[in-house]
C-alpha positions in Angstrom: 0.0 0.0 0.0 1.1 3.5 -0.7 -0.3 5.7 2.1 -0.5 9.5 2.1 -0.9 11.7 5.2 -4.6 12.1 4.3 -7.2 10.9 1.8 -7.0 7.9 -0.5 -4.2 5.4 -0.8 -2.9 3.3 -3.6 -2.9 -0.5 -3.3 -0.7 -2.4 -5.8 -1.0 -6.1 -6.3 -0.4 -8.6 -9.0 -2.9 -11.3 -10.1 -0.9 -14.1 -11.7 -2.7 -17.4 -11.2 -1.9 -20.6 -13.0 -4.6 -21.9 -15.5 -5.7 -24.5 -13.0 -6.0 -22.0 -10.1 -8.1 -19.7 -12.3 -10.3 -22.6 -13.3 -10.9 -23.7 -9.7 -11.4 -20.1 -8.5 -13.8 -19.4 -11.4 -15.7 -22.6 -10.6 -16.1 -21.7 -7.0 -17.3 -18.2 -7.7 -19.8 -19.6 -10.2 -21.1 -22.1 -7.7 -21.4 -19.3 -5.1 -23.2 -17.1 -7.7 -20.6 -14.4 -7.2 -20.7 -13.2 -10.8 -19.5 -9.7 -9.9 -16.4 -11.1 -8.2 -15.8 -13.4 -11.2 -16.0 -10.4 -13.5 -13.3 -8.6 -11.5 -11.0 -11.6 -11.4 -11.3 -11.9 -15.1 -10.5 -8.2 -15.5 -7.4 -8.5 -13.3 -6.2 -11.6 -15.2 -6.5 -10.0 -18.6 -5.7 -6.3 -18.0 -2.7 -4.8 -19.7 -3.2 -1.3 -18.1 -1.2 0.2 -15.3 -4.2 0.4 -13.0 -7.1 -1.8 -13.8 -9.6 -1.2 -11.1 -10.6 1.3 -8.5 -12.2 1.2 -5.0 -14.2 3.8 -3.2 -13.2 3.5 0.5 -15.7 4.7 3.1 -15.1 5.9 6.6 -17.9 3.7 8.0 -17.8 0.0 8.9 -21.1 -0.7 7.1 -21.8 -0.1 3.4 -25.6 0.1 3.7 -25.8 3.7 2.5 -23.7 3.1 -0.5 -25.2 -0.3 -1.5 -28.6 1.4 -1.4 -27.5 3.9 -3.9 -26.2 1.1 -6.2 -29.5 -0.7 -5.8 -31.6 2.4 -6.4 -29.8 2.9 -9.8 -30.7 -0.7 -10.7 -27.2 -2.1 -10.6 -26.5 -5.4 -8.9 -23.5 -6.2 -6.7 -21.9 -9.0 -4.7 -21.2 -8.3 -1.0 -18.5 -10.0 1.0 -16.3 -9.7 4.0 -12.5 -9.5 3.6 -10.2 -10.8 6.3 -6.4 -10.9 6.7 -3.7 -10.6 9.3 -1.5 -7.5 9.1 2.2 -7.3 9.8 1.5 -6.6 13.5 -0.5 -9.9 13.8 -3.8 -8.1 14.1 -6.9 -9.7 12.6 -8.4 -7.2 10.1 -11.8 -7.3 8.5 -13.8 -5.1 6.2 -16.7 -5.2 3.9 -16.7 -5.1 0.1 -19.6 -4.4 -2.3 -18.6 -5.3 -5.9 -20.9 -4.1 -8.7 -21.4 -6.6 -11.5 -20.7 -3.8 -14.0 -16.9 -3.6 -14.1 -17.2 0.0 -15.3 -18.1 0.9 -11.7 -15.6 1.0 -8.8 -16.1 -1.5 -6.0 -16.8 -0.2 -2.5 -14.7 -0.9 0.6 -15.7 -0.2 4.3 -13.2 1.0 6.9 -11.0 -1.6 8.5 -12.0 -2.7 12.0 -8.6 -1.5 13.1 -7.3 1.7 11.5 -4.3 0.9 9.3 -3.0 4.4 8.2 0.5 5.0 9.6 0.6 8.0 11.9 3.4 9.8 10.0 4.1 9.5 6.3 6.7 11.4 4.4 7.6 10.5 0.8 11.1 11.3 -0.5 9.7 12.5 -3.8 7.5 15.1 -2.1 4.1 13.4 -2.7 1.6 14.5 -0.1 -1.9 13.3 -1.2 -4.0 12.2 -4.1 -5.6 15.4 -5.3 -7.8 13.8 -8.1 -8.3 10.7 -10.0 -9.3 11.0 -13.7 -11.6 8.0 -14.4 -13.2 7.1 -17.7 -16.6 5.3 -17.8 -19.9 5.5 -19.5 -22.4 8.4 -18.8 -24.9 6.2 -16.8 -22.1 5.0 -14.6 -20.8 8.5 -14.1 -24.1 9.5 -12.5 -23.8 6.8 -9.9 -20.1 7.4 -9.3 -20.9 11.1 -8.6 -23.5 10.1 -6.1 -21.0 7.7 -4.4 -18.0 10.1 -4.3 -19.7 13.5 -4.1 -17.8 14.6 -7.2 -14.3 13.8 -5.8 -13.4 12.3 -9.2 -12.9 13.8 -12.6 -15.1 11.6 -14.9 -14.7 11.3 -18.7 -16.1 9.2 -21.4 -13.3 6.7 -21.7 -12.1 3.5 -20.1 -10.7 3.0 -16.6 -8.2 5.0 -14.7 -6.8 7.7 -16.9 -4.6 9.4 -14.4 -3.9 10.0 -10.7 -2.9 13.6 -9.8 -0.8 13.8 -6.7 -0.2 17.0 -4.6 3.5 17.7 -4.0 4.6 15.9 -7.2 5.0 17.9 -10.4 4.1 15.3 -13.0 1.3 12.8 -13.7 1.5 9.3 -12.3 0.5 7.6 -15.5 2.6 8.2 -18.6 -0.2 8.1 -21.1 -2.2 10.9 -19.7 -2.2 14.4 -21.1 -4.8 15.7 -18.7 -3.9 18.8 -16.8 -5.6 20.2 -13.7 
């Protein structure tokens, strides 16, 4: 994870499963009727982009308010609880709501134990994520605006176009020519 003093963070991971592991995981998700999760795993396994997905993190432990917005706009989603043990040996849990439509970001609740380090200083001067430029269809843009209260710059395009960071004088992604 790449934490900043405040606001969003960046989580990097790779998704490199063998064919047999993908087959087993896909079968399990199909049996559990977790089509939205299966769509995301397929996206992660086939993406050639720098960033292939985005999450909207909430400050609350429950996602009810946000999942109601998704449902009200006639989108379906899978809900699940994530669990892991951090480097301190603490048991973490959080909720996820994953829309079936992969053009929508997934939602993540706050961790049961706050994880943000108390002091963060990046040698390159990065202070916080100012804006994310995200491309998606017009109907999805309407819902994303409701979920984020206009914290994103939305365009008719595909996926994460750029991440603009305060304290850093260039764009994070090389293919963006967006200027703020």
